[in-house]
ZALOBA-384765 format. One record per residue: residue number from 1; x, y, z of N, C-alpha, C in turn; residue in three letters. Coordinates in steps of 0.05 Angstrom, whole numbers. Example, Ala and Ser with C-alpha at 12.3 -4.5 7.8 and 13.67 -1.06 7.14 Angstrom:
REM residues 2
<1; <264; -114; 156>; <246; -90; 156>; <264; -66; 156>; Ala>;
<2; <257; -45; 142>; <273; -21; 143>; <258; 1; 157>; Ser>;
//
This chain:
REM residues 150
<1; <-804; 734; -362>; <-830; 723; -371>; <-831; 725; -401>; Unk>;
<2; <-847; 707; -412>; <-847; 706; -441>; <-873; 693; -451>; Unk>;
<3; <-880; 700; -476>; <-901; 686; -491>; <-887; 675; -516>; Unk>;
<4; <-892; 650; -522>; <-881; 638; -546>; <-903; 625; -562>; Unk>;
<5; <-902; 628; -588>; <-922; 616; -606>; <-912; 589; -616>; Unk>;
<6; <-921; 583; -639>; <-917; 556; -651>; <-888; 547; -654>; Unk>;
<7; <-871; 564; -663>; <-843; 556; -669>; <-827; 549; -644>; Unk>;
<8; <-833; 562; -622>; <-817; 558; -597>; <-792; 574; -596>; Unk>;
<9; <-787; 592; -616>; <-762; 608; -616>; <-761; 626; -591>; Unk>;
<10; <-783; 638; -584>; <-783; 657; -562>; <-779; 642; -536>; Unk>;
<11; <-790; 618; -533>; <-786; 601; -509>; <-757; 594; -506>; Unk>;
<12; <-744; 586; -528>; <-716; 579; -527>; <-699; 603; -519>; Unk>;
<13; <-705; 626; -530>; <-690; 650; -523>; <-695; 657; -494>; Unk>;
<14; <-719; 656; -484>; <-726; 662; -457>; <-710; 645; -437>; Unk>;
<15; <-707; 620; -444>; <-692; 601; -427>; <-662; 609; -425>; Unk>;
<16; <-651; 617; -448>; <-623; 626; -448>; <-620; 652; -432>; Unk>;
<17; <-639; 670; -436>; <-638; 696; -421>; <-641; 691; -391>; Unk>;
<18; <-659; 674; -383>; <-663; 668; -355>; <-638; 656; -343>; Unk>;
<19; <-625; 639; -357>; <-600; 626; -348>; <-578; 647; -345>; Unk>;
<20; <-575; 664; -365>; <-554; 685; -365>; <-559; 705; -343>; Unk>;
<21; <-584; 711; -338>; <-591; 732; -318>; <-596; 720; -290>; Unk>;
<22; <-594; 694; -288>; <-600; 680; -263>; <-627; 689; -253>; Unk>;
<23; <-646; 688; -272>; <-673; 698; -266>; <-694; 676; -266>; Unk>;
<24; <-716; 682; -253>; <-739; 663; -254>; <-751; 664; -282>; Unk>;
<25; <-765; 643; -289>; <-777; 641; -315>; <-807; 636; -312>; Unk>;
<26; <-823; 652; -326>; <-852; 649; -325>; <-863; 650; -354>; Unk>;
<27; <-878; 630; -361>; <-890; 630; -388>; <-918; 642; -387>; Unk>;
<28; <-922; 662; -404>; <-948; 675; -407>; <-964; 658; -427>; Unk>;
<29; <-988; 649; -418>; <-1004; 631; -435>; <-1032; 643; -437>; Unk>;
<30; <-1043; 642; -461>; <-1072; 650; -463>; <-1088; 627; -451>; Unk>;
<31; <-1111; 634; -439>; <-1129; 613; -428>; <-1136; 593; -450>; Unk>;
<32; <-1142; 603; -474>; <-1148; 586; -497>; <-1122; 587; -514>; Unk>;
<33; <-1108; 564; -515>; <-1083; 563; -530>; <-1089; 568; -560>; Unk>;
<34; <-1068; 578; -574>; <-1070; 583; -603>; <-1066; 557; -618>; Unk>;
<35; <-1083; 552; -638>; <-1078; 530; -656>; <-1062; 540; -680>; Unk>;
<36; <-1053; 523; -697>; <-1039; 531; -721>; <-1056; 549; -738>; Unk>;
<37; <-1081; 543; -741>; <-1100; 559; -757>; <-1103; 587; -744>; Unk>;
<38; <-1104; 588; -717>; <-1107; 614; -703>; <-1083; 632; -710>; Unk>;
<39; <-1060; 621; -714>; <-1035; 637; -718>; <-1030; 644; -747>; Unk>;
<40; <-1048; 635; -765>; <-1044; 640; -794>; <-1051; 669; -801>; Unk>;
<41; <-1032; 687; -799>; <-1037; 715; -804>; <-1044; 721; -833>; Unk>;
<42; <-1040; 702; -851>; <-1047; 706; -879>; <-1078; 703; -883>; Unk>;
<43; <-1091; 691; -864>; <-1120; 689; -865>; <-1132; 712; -850>; Unk>;
<44; <-1147; 730; -864>; <-1157; 754; -851>; <-1177; 747; -828>; Unk>;
<45; <-1187; 723; -827>; <-1206; 715; -807>; <-1194; 698; -785>; Unk>;
<46; <-1167; 696; -785>; <-1154; 680; -764>; <-1156; 694; -738>; Unk>;
<47; <-1153; 679; -717>; <-1156; 690; -689>; <-1137; 714; -684>; Unk>;
<48; <-1112; 711; -692>; <-1093; 733; -687>; <-1100; 758; -702>; Unk>;
<49; <-1110; 756; -726>; <-1119; 779; -741>; <-1144; 792; -728>; Unk>;
<50; <-1163; 776; -720>; <-1187; 786; -707>; <-1180; 799; -680>; Unk>;
<51; <-1161; 788; -665>; <-1153; 800; -640>; <-1140; 827; -645>; Unk>;
<52; <-1121; 828; -663>; <-1106; 853; -668>; <-1124; 874; -680>; Unk>;
<53; <-1139; 868; -701>; <-1155; 888; -714>; <-1177; 898; -695>; Unk>;
<54; <-1189; 879; -679>; <-1210; 887; -661>; <-1200; 897; -634>; Unk>;
<55; <-1173; 899; -631>; <-1161; 908; -606>; <-1173; 892; -582>; Unk>;
<56; <-1175; 866; -586>; <-1188; 848; -566>; <-1169; 840; -543>; Unk>;
<57; <-1181; 838; -520>; <-1167; 827; -497>; <-1163; 797; -501>; Unk>;
<58; <-1141; 786; -491>; <-1136; 757; -492>; <-1133; 748; -463>; Unk>;
<59; <-1153; 735; -452>; <-1150; 726; -424>; <-1126; 707; -421>; Unk>;
<60; <-1111; 710; -400>; <-1088; 694; -395>; <-1091; 676; -371>; Unk>;
<61; <-1075; 655; -371>; <-1076; 635; -350>; <-1055; 640; -329>; Unk>;
<62; <-1062; 655; -308>; <-1043; 659; -286>; <-1025; 682; -287>; Unk>;
<63; <-1013; 688; -264>; <-993; 709; -262>; <-970; 698; -245>; Unk>;
<64; <-947; 710; -246>; <-924; 700; -230>; <-929; 703; -201>; Unk>;
<65; <-920; 684; -185>; <-922; 686; -156>; <-904; 708; -147>; Unk>;
<66; <-913; 724; -128>; <-897; 745; -115>; <-886; 765; -135>; Unk>;
<67; <-902; 772; -154>; <-893; 792; -174>; <-884; 818; -161>; Unk>;
<68; <-897; 825; -140>; <-891; 851; -126>; <-862; 852; -117>; Unk>;
<69; <-849; 829; -114>; <-821; 828; -103>; <-800; 834; -125>; Unk>;
<70; <-808; 833; -150>; <-789; 837; -172>; <-784; 866; -177>; Unk>;
<71; <-759; 874; -180>; <-752; 901; -186>; <-748; 904; -217>; Unk>;
<72; <-738; 883; -229>; <-733; 884; -258>; <-747; 860; -271>; Unk>;
<73; <-761; 866; -293>; <-776; 845; -307>; <-768; 845; -336>; Unk>;
<74; <-761; 822; -347>; <-754; 819; -375>; <-778; 806; -388>; Unk>;
<75; <-789; 819; -409>; <-813; 809; -422>; <-806; 802; -451>; Unk>;
<76; <-812; 777; -459>; <-805; 768; -486>; <-829; 758; -501>; Unk>;
<77; <-828; 762; -527>; <-850; 753; -545>; <-842; 755; -574>; Unk>;
<78; <-856; 742; -591>; <-851; 745; -620>; <-865; 772; -629>; Unk>;
<79; <-853; 786; -647>; <-864; 811; -658>; <-888; 803; -675>; Unk>;
<80; <-911; 814; -669>; <-935; 811; -686>; <-945; 839; -693>; Unk>;
<81; <-948; 844; -718>; <-959; 870; -727>; <-943; 893; -716>; Unk>;
<82; <-916; 890; -717>; <-898; 911; -708>; <-900; 918; -678>; Unk>;
<83; <-908; 898; -662>; <-909; 903; -634>; <-914; 877; -618>; Unk>;
<84; <-923; 881; -594>; <-929; 858; -577>; <-956; 845; -584>; Unk>;
<85; <-958; 819; -582>; <-984; 806; -586>; <-1004; 815; -565>; Unk>;
<86; <-1029; 814; -571>; <-1050; 822; -552>; <-1049; 806; -527>; Unk>;
<87; <-1040; 782; -528>; <-1038; 766; -504>; <-1018; 779; -484>; Unk>;
<88; <-998; 792; -494>; <-978; 806; -477>; <-991; 831; -465>; Unk>;
<89; <-1004; 847; -481>; <-1015; 872; -470>; <-1038; 865; -450>; Unk>;
<90; <-1054; 845; -456>; <-1074; 837; -437>; <-1062; 828; -410>; Unk>;
<91; <-1041; 812; -412>; <-1028; 802; -388>; <-1016; 825; -372>; Unk>;
<92; <-1002; 843; -386>; <-989; 865; -372>; <-1009; 883; -358>; Unk>;
<93; <-1032; 887; -369>; <-1052; 904; -356>; <-1062; 893; -330>; Unk>;
<94; <-1057; 867; -325>; <-1067; 854; -300>; <-1048; 857; -277>; Unk>;
<95; <-1025; 870; -281>; <-1005; 871; -260>; <-999; 900; -252>; Unk>;
<96; <-988; 904; -228>; <-979; 930; -218>; <-950; 933; -225>; Unk>;
<97; <-944; 952; -243>; <-916; 956; -253>; <-902; 979; -239>; Unk>;
<98; <-915; 992; -221>; <-903; 1016; -208>; <-875; 1010; -196>; Unk>;
<99; <-856; 1026; -204>; <-829; 1024; -194>; <-811; 1002; -206>; Unk>;
<100; <-822; 988; -225>; <-806; 966; -237>; <-791; 976; -261>; Unk>;
<101; <-769; 962; -267>; <-753; 967; -291>; <-761; 944; -310>; Unk>;
<102; <-766; 951; -335>; <-774; 931; -355>; <-755; 931; -378>; Unk>;
<103; <-748; 908; -387>; <-732; 905; -412>; <-748; 886; -430>; Unk>;
<104; <-748; 892; -455>; <-763; 876; -475>; <-744; 861; -493>; Unk>;
<105; <-750; 835; -497>; <-735; 820; -517>; <-755; 807; -536>; Unk>;
<106; <-747; 805; -561>; <-766; 795; -581>; <-753; 778; -602>; Unk>;
<107; <-769; 763; -615>; <-761; 747; -638>; <-780; 756; -661>; Unk>;
<108; <-770; 752; -686>; <-787; 760; -708>; <-778; 745; -733>; Unk>;
<109; <-797; 740; -751>; <-791; 727; -776>; <-783; 748; -797>; Unk>;
<110; <-784; 773; -791>; <-776; 793; -811>; <-779; 821; -802>; Unk>;
<111; <-794; 826; -782>; <-797; 854; -771>; <-774; 861; -754>; Unk>;
<112; <-769; 887; -751>; <-749; 896; -732>; <-762; 902; -705>; Unk>;
<113; <-747; 911; -686>; <-758; 917; -659>; <-774; 943; -660>; Unk>;
<114; <-766; 962; -678>; <-781; 986; -682>; <-788; 1000; -656>; Unk>;
<115; <-813; 1008; -654>; <-823; 1022; -630>; <-839; 1003; -612>; Unk>;
<116; <-831; 978; -612>; <-844; 958; -595>; <-845; 966; -566>; Unk>;
<117; <-822; 975; -555>; <-822; 983; -526>; <-840; 1006; -521>; Unk>;
<118; <-840; 1026; -539>; <-857; 1049; -535>; <-887; 1041; -536>; Unk>;
<119; <-893; 1023; -554>; <-921; 1014; -557>; <-930; 998; -532>; Unk>;
<120; <-911; 985; -519>; <-917; 969; -495>; <-920; 987; -470>; Unk>;
<121; <-908; 1010; -470>; <-907; 1027; -446>; <-934; 1032; -433>; Unk>;
<122; <-956; 1038; -448>; <-981; 1043; -435>; <-992; 1019; -420>; Unk>;
<123; <-982; 995; -425>; <-992; 971; -412>; <-976; 964; -388>; Unk>;
<124; <-953; 977; -384>; <-936; 973; -360>; <-933; 1000; -345>; Unk>;
<125; <-956; 1013; -341>; <-956; 1039; -328>; <-941; 1039; -301>; Unk>;
<126; <-925; 1059; -298>; <-909; 1061; -273>; <-882; 1049; -275>; Unk>;
<127; <-877; 1034; -297>; <-850; 1021; -300>; <-833; 1039; -318>; Unk>;
<128; <-807; 1035; -316>; <-787; 1047; -333>; <-777; 1026; -353>; Unk>;
<129; <-782; 1030; -378>; <-772; 1012; -398>; <-744; 1021; -405>; Unk>;
<130; <-724; 1004; -400>; <-697; 1012; -404>; <-681; 994; -423>; Unk>;
<131; <-694; 979; -439>; <-680; 963; -459>; <-699; 948; -476>; Unk>;
<132; <-692; 945; -501>; <-708; 929; -520>; <-689; 918; -541>; Unk>;
<133; <-691; 892; -546>; <-672; 879; -564>; <-687; 858; -580>; Unk>;
<134; <-682; 858; -606>; <-692; 837; -624>; <-669; 817; -627>; Unk>;
<135; <-675; 792; -623>; <-655; 771; -626>; <-662; 753; -650>; Unk>;
<136; <-642; 750; -667>; <-645; 731; -690>; <-641; 703; -680>; Unk>;
<137; <-623; 699; -660>; <-617; 673; -649>; <-614; 676; -619>; Unk>;
<138; <-613; 654; -605>; <-610; 654; -576>; <-581; 646; -568>; Unk>;
<139; <-562; 658; -583>; <-534; 650; -576>; <-526; 663; -550>; Unk>;
<140; <-512; 648; -533>; <-506; 656; -506>; <-490; 682; -504>; Unk>;
<141; <-471; 686; -522>; <-454; 710; -521>; <-470; 736; -525>; Unk>;
<142; <-487; 736; -545>; <-504; 759; -551>; <-523; 765; -528>; Unk>;
<143; <-535; 743; -518>; <-553; 746; -495>; <-538; 756; -471>; Unk>;
<144; <-515; 745; -465>; <-499; 754; -442>; <-493; 783; -444>; Unk>;
<145; <-484; 793; -467>; <-478; 821; -471>; <-503; 839; -466>; Unk>;
<146; <-526; 830; -476>; <-550; 846; -472>; <-558; 846; -442>; Unk>;
<147; <-557; 823; -429>; <-565; 822; -401>; <-546; 840; -385>; Unk>;
<148; <-520; 840; -390>; <-501; 857; -376>; <-507; 886; -380>; Unk>;
<149; <-517; 893; -404>; <-523; 922; -410>; <-547; 933; -394>; Unk>;
<150; <-562; 914; -383>; <-586; 923; -368>; <-577; 932; -340>; Unk>;
//
């Protein structure tokens, strides 16, 4: 499962990962989609800044069918403010993660993966996070190696 913003880099990466892992693909979407202006982090009054600074929930549109059947879940997103976007944390809080293994993959325009997985842990209570990787590109060989490591 993944959330992708304007550039589509995370969506492209998620598709490669799903193919390499022979996994289902689910796009996490906010109920109110982000506009270009909403994503302008340079504007202190942009939606993403107000969400992050205000620690606001972002209602999402739907959950995966039969989520309870999955043992391992790969969650992808662009790094925002050194962690997961609020749309991810809001989405994760709506699901039962008990007994699941979680791996995080991310894209970024300049940030590293840092403590992204640790920051996500409170939102996937009951899950074991066993991998986190920042991808500069969605090349199949790098993705294949990471998927095999899980």
